[in-house]
Backbone as numpy.savetxt, mean C-alpha at the origin, in Angstrom:
# Nx Ny Nz CAx CAy CAz Cx Cy Cz
-11.61 -28.88 -5.68 -12.44 -27.70 -5.68 -11.55 -26.46 -5.68
-11.91 -25.47 -6.48 -11.13 -24.24 -6.57 -11.44 -23.33 -5.39
-10.40 -22.69 -4.90 -10.55 -21.72 -3.82 -10.19 -20.34 -4.36
-11.08 -19.37 -4.12 -10.84 -18.02 -4.60 -11.41 -17.03 -3.61
-10.62 -16.00 -3.28 -11.08 -14.94 -2.39 -10.30 -13.68 -2.69
-11.00 -12.56 -2.69 -10.39 -11.24 -2.83 -10.65 -10.46 -1.55
-9.65 -9.69 -1.14 -9.81 -8.83 0.02 -9.07 -7.53 -0.23
-9.72 -6.43 0.07 -9.08 -5.12 -0.05 -8.87 -4.57 1.34
-7.63 -4.14 1.60 -7.27 -3.58 2.90 -6.78 -2.15 2.66
-7.40 -1.21 3.34 -7.01 0.19 3.23 -5.90 0.48 4.23
-4.81 1.06 3.74 -3.70 1.43 4.62 -4.09 2.68 5.40
-3.96 2.61 6.71 -4.26 3.75 7.56 -3.15 4.79 7.41
-3.50 6.07 7.24 -2.46 7.08 7.08 -1.65 7.25 8.37
-0.34 7.32 8.21 0.55 7.52 9.35 0.71 9.02 9.59
1.46 9.36 10.64 1.73 10.77 10.92 2.51 11.41 9.77
3.43 10.65 9.18 4.20 11.17 8.05 3.30 11.43 6.84
2.33 10.55 6.61 1.38 10.76 5.51 0.55 12.02 5.73
0.09 12.22 6.97 -0.70 13.41 7.27 0.13 14.67 7.14
1.37 14.61 7.57 2.27 15.76 7.46 2.57 16.07 5.99
2.77 15.03 5.19 3.02 15.22 3.76 1.80 15.84 3.08
0.60 15.40 3.44 -0.61 15.98 2.87 -0.72 17.46 3.22
-0.42 17.80 4.47 -0.49 19.19 4.89 0.54 20.04 4.14
1.76 19.53 4.00 2.81 20.27 3.30 2.44 20.46 1.83
1.93 19.43 1.19 1.53 19.54 -0.22 0.40 20.55 -0.38
-0.55 20.52 0.55 -1.67 21.45 0.48 -1.18 22.90 0.61
-0.34 23.16 1.58 0.18 24.52 1.78 1.01 24.96 0.58
1.86 24.08 0.07 2.72 24.43 -1.06 1.90 24.71 -2.31
0.88 23.90 -2.58 0.09 24.12 -3.80 -0.73 25.40 -3.71
-1.27 25.71 -2.53 -2.04 26.96 -2.37 -1.12 28.16 -2.48
0.07 28.08 -1.88 1.02 29.19 -1.97 1.48 29.41 -3.40
1.75 28.33 -4.12 2.17 28.44 -5.51 1.04 28.99 -6.38
-0.19 28.57 -6.10 -1.33 29.08 -6.86 -1.51 30.58 -6.60
-1.37 31.00 -5.35 -1.49 32.42 -5.03 -0.39 33.22 -5.71
0.81 32.69 -5.71 1.93 33.37 -6.35 1.70 33.48 -7.86
1.24 32.41 -8.47 0.99 32.42 -9.92 -0.17 33.35 -10.28
-1.11 33.48 -9.38 -2.27 34.33 -9.66 -1.96 35.80 -9.41
-1.26 36.10 -8.32 -1.01 37.50 -7.93 0.12 38.13 -8.75
1.18 37.40 -9.01 2.36 37.98 -9.66 2.06 38.60 -11.02
1.41 37.90 -11.95 1.16 38.53 -13.25 -0.16 39.31 -13.32
-0.83 39.52 -12.16 -2.15 40.16 -12.16 -2.06 41.58 -12.73
-2.96 41.91 -13.64 -3.02 43.23 -14.23 -2.10 43.41 -15.43
-1.46 42.33 -15.85 -0.60 42.43 -17.03 -1.18 41.57 -18.13
-0.48 41.54 -19.24 -0.94 40.71 -20.35 -0.77 39.22 -20.10
-0.02 38.87 -19.03 0.22 37.46 -18.71 -0.74 36.94 -17.64
-1.77 37.68 -17.31 -2.68 37.26 -16.24 -3.43 35.99 -16.60
-3.72 35.75 -17.87 -4.39 34.51 -18.28 -3.48 33.31 -18.00
-2.19 33.47 -18.27 -1.25 32.40 -17.95 -1.14 32.19 -16.44
-1.21 33.27 -15.69 -1.17 33.16 -14.23 -2.34 32.37 -13.69
-3.52 32.63 -14.21 -4.71 31.89 -13.79 -4.57 30.42 -14.19
-4.06 30.17 -15.38 -3.86 28.79 -15.84 -2.87 28.05 -14.93
-1.74 28.68 -14.62 -0.74 28.02 -13.76 -1.22 27.89 -12.32
-2.06 28.82 -11.85 -2.64 28.70 -10.51 -3.56 27.48 -10.45
-4.40 27.32 -11.46 -5.29 26.16 -11.51 -4.49 24.87 -11.65
-3.43 24.93 -12.44 -2.58 23.75 -12.61 -1.89 23.36 -11.30
-1.45 24.32 -10.52 -0.79 24.01 -9.25 -1.79 23.44 -8.24
-3.01 23.94 -8.24 -4.04 23.39 -7.34 -4.38 21.96 -7.74
-4.51 21.69 -9.03 -4.78 20.33 -9.47 -3.60 19.41 -9.13
-2.38 19.89 -9.31 -1.20 19.10 -8.95 -1.18 18.75 -7.48
-1.55 19.71 -6.64 -1.63 19.44 -5.20 -2.67 18.38 -4.89
-3.84 18.48 -5.52 -4.88 17.47 -5.34 -4.38 16.09 -5.79
-3.71 16.06 -6.93 -3.22 14.80 -7.47 -2.22 14.15 -6.52
-1.28 14.92 -6.00 -0.27 14.36 -5.10 -0.85 13.97 -3.74
-1.85 14.71 -3.26 -2.49 14.35 -1.99 -3.23 13.02 -2.14
-3.94 12.85 -3.24 -4.68 11.59 -3.41 -3.75 10.41 -3.69
-2.52 10.64 -4.16 -1.56 9.55 -4.38 -1.13 8.92 -3.05
-1.38 9.60 -1.93 -1.03 9.05 -0.63 -2.10 8.10 -0.09
-3.25 8.01 -0.76 -4.30 7.06 -0.37 -4.01 5.71 -1.01
-3.67 4.73 -0.18 -3.20 3.43 -0.66 -4.10 2.32 -0.13
-4.41 1.38 -1.00 -5.12 0.15 -0.63 -4.33 -1.03 -1.16
-4.43 -2.15 -0.47 -3.81 -3.38 -0.93 -4.90 -4.41 -1.19
-4.77 -5.12 -2.30 -5.73 -6.17 -2.62 -5.02 -7.51 -2.58
-5.54 -8.41 -1.76 -5.03 -9.78 -1.69 -5.97 -10.65 -2.50
-5.41 -11.43 -3.41 -6.20 -12.35 -4.22 -5.66 -13.75 -3.97
-6.47 -14.58 -3.34 -6.09 -15.96 -3.06 -6.74 -16.85 -4.11
-5.91 -17.61 -4.83 -6.41 -18.52 -5.86 -5.67 -19.84 -5.73
-6.35 -20.86 -5.26 -5.80 -22.22 -5.18 -4.41 -22.27 -4.57
-4.23 -21.66 -3.41 -2.96 -21.73 -2.70 -1.94 -20.69 -3.11
-2.30 -19.80 -4.00 -1.38 -18.76 -4.46 -1.98 -17.39 -4.11
-1.14 -16.51 -3.59 -1.59 -15.18 -3.21 -0.92 -14.14 -4.11
-1.75 -13.30 -4.71 -1.28 -12.14 -5.47 -1.58 -10.91 -4.64
-0.61 -10.01 -4.52 -0.81 -8.77 -3.77 -0.64 -7.61 -4.73
-1.68 -6.78 -4.82 -1.67 -5.60 -5.67 -1.74 -4.36 -4.81
-1.08 -3.30 -5.25 -1.15 -2.00 -4.59 -2.03 -1.10 -5.44
-3.09 -0.57 -4.84 -4.02 0.32 -5.53 -3.80 1.73 -4.96
-3.42 2.64 -5.83 -3.13 4.00 -5.41 -4.23 4.93 -5.88
-4.85 5.63 -4.93 -5.90 6.62 -5.20 -7.06 6.05 -6.01
-7.30 4.79 -5.94 -8.36 4.08 -6.66 -8.30 4.33 -8.16
-7.09 4.62 -8.69 -6.99 4.84 -10.13 -5.81 4.11 -10.77
-4.89 3.61 -9.98 -3.80 2.84 -10.58 -3.52 1.61 -9.73
-3.16 0.53 -10.40 -2.94 -0.76 -9.76 -1.59 -1.29 -10.20
-0.86 -1.85 -9.23 0.45 -2.42 -9.53 0.59 -3.73 -8.77
0.99 -4.78 -9.47 1.23 -6.08 -8.84 2.54 -6.00 -8.07
2.48 -6.27 -6.77 3.68 -6.20 -5.94 4.39 -7.54 -5.86
3.63 -8.59 -5.56 4.27 -9.89 -5.37 3.23 -11.00 -5.56
3.70 -12.13 -6.01 2.90 -13.36 -6.12 3.69 -14.47 -5.48
3.04 -15.25 -4.60 3.74 -16.36 -3.95 2.77 -17.48 -3.63
3.33 -18.68 -3.50 2.55 -19.86 -3.15 2.63 -20.08 -1.65
1.49 -20.33 -1.03 1.47 -20.57 0.41 2.18 -21.88 0.76
2.18 -22.82 -0.16 2.84 -24.10 0.09 4.35 -24.00 0.17
4.93 -22.89 -0.29 6.38 -22.68 -0.24 6.81 -21.96 1.03
5.90 -21.72 1.96 6.21 -20.97 3.17 7.15 -21.75 4.08
8.07 -21.02 4.70 8.97 -21.62 5.69 8.58 -21.23 7.10
7.79 -20.15 7.24 7.32 -19.73 8.56 6.08 -18.88 8.38
5.16 -18.95 9.36 3.92 -18.21 9.30 3.47 -17.93 10.72
2.97 -16.72 10.97 2.48 -16.42 12.31 2.00 -14.99 12.43
1.67 -14.63 13.66 1.19 -13.29 13.95 2.39 -12.37 14.08
2.34 -11.24 13.40 3.42 -10.25 13.48 3.09 -9.28 14.60
3.52 -9.62 15.79 3.26 -8.76 16.95 4.26 -7.62 17.03
4.22 -6.90 18.15 5.12 -5.77 18.32 6.57 -6.20 18.47
6.79 -7.43 18.91 8.17 -7.92 19.10 8.72 -8.60 17.85
7.98 -8.55 16.73 8.41 -9.19 15.50 9.56 -8.42 14.88
10.62 -9.12 14.50 11.76 -8.52 13.82 12.08 -9.34 12.59
12.37 -8.65 11.49 12.74 -9.32 10.25 14.22 -9.69 10.32
14.57 -10.95 10.05 15.98 -11.31 10.04 16.75 -10.54 8.97
18.02 -10.27 9.24 18.85 -9.54 8.29 18.97 -10.32 6.99
19.06 -9.60 5.88 19.24 -10.22 4.58 17.96 -10.64 3.90
16.83 -10.45 4.55 15.54 -10.81 3.95 14.93 -9.59 3.27
14.18 -9.83 2.21 13.40 -8.78 1.58 12.09 -8.67 2.33
11.74 -7.46 2.76 10.51 -7.23 3.51 9.50 -6.55 2.60
8.31 -7.17 2.46 7.22 -6.60 1.69 6.11 -6.28 2.69
5.93 -4.98 2.96 4.97 -4.52 3.96 3.69 -4.10 3.26
2.67 -4.95 3.30 1.39 -4.70 2.63 0.24 -4.87 3.62
0.41 -4.24 4.78 -0.58 -4.38 5.84 -1.35 -3.08 6.03
-2.37 -3.11 6.86 -3.22 -1.95 7.10 -2.56 -0.95 8.04
-1.55 -1.37 8.79 -0.89 -0.50 9.78 -1.91 0.05 10.77
-2.84 -0.81 11.16 -3.90 -0.43 12.08 -3.76 -1.27 13.34
-3.76 -0.63 14.51 -3.56 -1.36 15.75 -4.76 -2.23 16.11
-5.91 -1.96 15.52 -7.11 -2.74 15.82 -7.18 -4.04 15.01
-6.38 -4.18 13.97 -6.38 -5.38 13.14 -5.10 -6.17 13.39
-5.18 -7.47 13.17 -4.04 -8.35 13.40 -3.26 -8.54 12.11
-1.96 -8.27 12.18 -1.07 -8.47 11.04 -0.41 -9.85 11.15
-0.21 -10.50 10.02 0.45 -11.80 9.96 1.67 -11.69 9.06
2.63 -12.56 9.31 3.81 -12.62 8.45 3.91 -14.00 7.84
4.53 -14.05 6.68 4.80 -15.32 6.02 6.18 -15.21 5.38
7.02 -16.18 5.67 8.37 -16.25 5.12 8.40 -17.31 4.03
9.13 -17.03 2.95 9.28 -18.00 1.86 10.47 -17.59 1.02
10.86 -18.47 0.12 11.95 -18.19 -0.80 11.32 -17.85 -2.15
11.46 -16.58 -2.57 10.89 -16.10 -3.82 11.93 -16.27 -4.93
11.48 -16.58 -6.14 12.42 -16.86 -7.23 13.25 -15.66 -7.63
12.72 -14.43 -7.53 13.52 -13.26 -7.92 13.94 -12.40 -6.73
13.23 -12.44 -5.63 13.56 -11.62 -4.47 14.39 -12.35 -3.42
14.52 -13.65 -3.55 15.27 -14.43 -2.56 14.43 -14.66 -1.31
15.10 -14.72 -0.16 14.39 -14.92 1.10 13.53 -13.69 1.37
12.22 -13.91 1.49 11.26 -12.81 1.56 10.31 -13.00 2.73
9.97 -11.88 3.36 8.95 -11.84 4.40 7.86 -10.88 3.96
6.62 -11.35 3.95 5.47 -10.52 3.62 4.65 -10.33 4.88
4.38 -9.08 5.23 3.52 -8.77 6.37 2.21 -8.24 5.80
1.11 -8.94 6.10 -0.18 -8.58 5.54 -1.27 -8.71 6.59
-2.48 -8.22 6.27 -3.59 -8.18 7.22 -4.79 -8.93 6.64
-4.80 -10.25 6.73 -5.95 -11.00 6.19 -7.11 -10.99 7.18
-8.33 -11.11 6.65 -9.49 -11.26 7.52 -9.68 -12.74 7.83
-10.71 -13.07 8.57 -10.93 -14.45 9.01 -11.19 -15.40 7.83
-11.92 -14.93 6.83 -12.20 -15.77 5.66 -10.93 -16.08 4.88
-10.06 -15.07 4.74 -8.80 -15.28 4.03 -7.90 -16.23 4.82
-7.86 -16.07 6.14 -7.06 -16.98 6.97 -7.56 -18.41 6.87
-8.88 -18.57 6.76 -9.44 -19.92 6.64 -9.00 -20.60 5.34
-8.67 -19.82 4.32 -8.18 -20.40 3.07 -6.66 -20.55 3.07
-5.96 -19.63 3.73 -4.50 -19.66 3.73 -3.96 -20.80 4.57
-4.52 -21.01 5.76 -3.97 -22.02 6.68 -3.94 -23.43 6.10
-4.99 -23.92 5.43 -4.89 -25.26 4.84 -3.89 -25.34 3.69
-3.57 -24.21 3.07 -2.63 -24.21 1.94 -1.18 -24.19 2.40
-0.96 -23.93 3.69 0.40 -23.92 4.23 0.94 -25.33 4.35
2.27 -25.49 4.40 2.83 -26.83 4.65 2.34 -27.37 6.00
2.28 -28.67 6.09 1.71 -29.33 7.27 2.38 -28.90 8.58
3.69 -28.62 8.55 4.40 -28.26 9.77 4.05 -26.87 10.27
3.46 -26.02 9.45 3.14 -24.65 9.83 1.67 -24.45 10.22
0.84 -25.43 10.03 -0.57 -25.30 10.34 -0.77 -25.36 11.85
-1.12 -24.22 12.43 -1.31 -24.17 13.89 -2.68 -23.65 14.21
């Protein structure tokens, strides 16, 4: 029987994300004001209005680029992780088989990634949700650790797909 599940996890904005949004907002408004006021009353005022509108749109575009979601797609023991930015662009981050896992568990506060491993952080970064880690050997990334935030339905599909020694 085929197993298939999709889950979208929204990344919670961190303090750095909020600070970046504030800085972008202030910079775009200041640039728009400068573009609008500087050529005002001259023959270049139409260009000033155009560049002011362009700077405001650019600020909006960069602020929305900080809104990130991750989509986990489980298909017959294989997980595809996509990054969705501002609900307008999608990029495949990693694909791996659960059966190739060497370790699996809850990524608590005391979790540390061993040196030399590639870390793929695709979790919600929310203290109210439980993050899990899975270690495996990826064909192009080498020893890899993925930290993700599956829901109960996704966990119910992932756990049977893990090697017998990791099913807890």
